[in-house]
N, C-alpha and C positions, 0 to 999 in steps of 0.2 A: 029319304029325306028331300024336301022341297027345296028351291033356291032361296025362298026367304028363310027357312031353317038355316041354310049355310051361312047367309048374312048375317044372322042374329047370332050365330055361333061364333063368326069371326069377328064381330062387333064386341062381344063379351071378352074374347080372348083378347083384343087390342086393349080394352078398358083394364084388364086384369094386369096386363104387362105393363101399362102406364102406371098402375099403383104400384107394382113392383119396383120399376125404375126408380120412381120418386122416394119412395120408402128407403130403398138400398142406398141411393144416393145421399140422402139426409143422414142416414147413419154413418155412412163412410165419410162424410165431410166431418160430422161432429167427432167422430173417432180420430181422425186425423188432428183437428184442432186440439182436442184433449191431450193427444200423445205429444203434439209439439209444444205445448205450453210449458215453460220452465218451472221446475220445482226449485224453490229457494234453497241455496247451498250457501250457508254461512261462512264456508271457509274463503269465499271470495269477496266478501262484504268489507268494506272499509270501516265500518263501527260493529259492534257486537250485536248480535240478535237479541230481542227481548228474552228474558228468562222464559224458558218452556217453549221456546218456538219452535215449530214442527212445519216443514216446508209441505206445499201441495193445495194451498187455500185457492190459489188463481186455478190450478188444474181442476178443483171440485166443483167449481161455479160455472162449468159450461151447460147449458141446458138447451133444449128444444122447446118451442112452443109454435102454435099453429093461429094463425090469423092477426096476431099481435105481439109484439115485444114483451117478454118476461123480464121485468127488472129487478126479481128477488135476488138477493145475495144469499147463499147458503153459509151458515156458520159451521163450517166442517173443513176438514182437509182431505184430500186424496192423492196422495203422492204416486201410488200407481197407474191412477185414471180408470181403474176398473169400475167403481161405483159410478163415476159420471158417465162413462160410455154406456153402461147397462141402463141408467136413467134415461138417457137420449133415446137408445133404442126401445125403451119400453114406451116413450110417449109418442113415437111416430105411429099413427094409426094405419091399419092394413090397407085403408081405401085413403091412400095419400095423394092421389093425384086430384088437380084442379083446385089446390089448396095453396096459401101462402105459407112457407115454413120459416122459421127464424132459429139459428143456432146461435146463442148469445151467452155472453159473460158479463156480470154485472160488477165485478169487483172495480173500485175506482182506479186502481193502476193498470188495468188491462192495456189500455192505449199505450202507456209507457212500454210494457212487454212487447207490445206489436211494433212498436218503433224501434226495437233493438235494444232496449235498456238491457236486457239479459245476455250475456255471452253464450248462453244456451239456446237462444233463438235470435240471432243477430239479423235474420231477415223476416222476423215476425211468425206468426202463425197463421193469420188470416190471408195474408199477402202470397205466401207460398202455397196455400191450400187453393186460392182464387185460380193461380196459373193452372194447377192440375185439375179443375173443374171439368172441361170439356173431356179431357181423358178419362175421368172417373165416369162420367155419364156414358161414353162410348164403349168402356169396357164392361160396365153392368149391361148396357143394351145388346151388346155382343154375345152374352151368356143366355139371353131371353131366347126362346124358341117360339 
């Protein structure tokens, strides 16, 4: 193998590692945000919930987009968060590096939840995840060979 072949192989491995790092980071962040999002518990509410209320609408509305914000609000609930995390993971491309990624939530009351409106997430979801960001990246990078 020639020196130029070695350089090409190294460059390809670096590009692949960058893609894996970005992809796994976006998915990890999305998963943390989903799991940290409160699910409405009417037992703590001052007024009764609407008839047929089922919690999990905010948790169901985390999504990923690339290049621009997605302002779509999903008309569903996902109390477990499984469908939301699967949707996020499926939307992050294999070739993820070099692109701008958004993990967003478009429910009108998400800022109140972030600001501690719910006793389930008194410190928010995004703020807590933001503090962990560098550790997330470092952990993923440490596992790459």
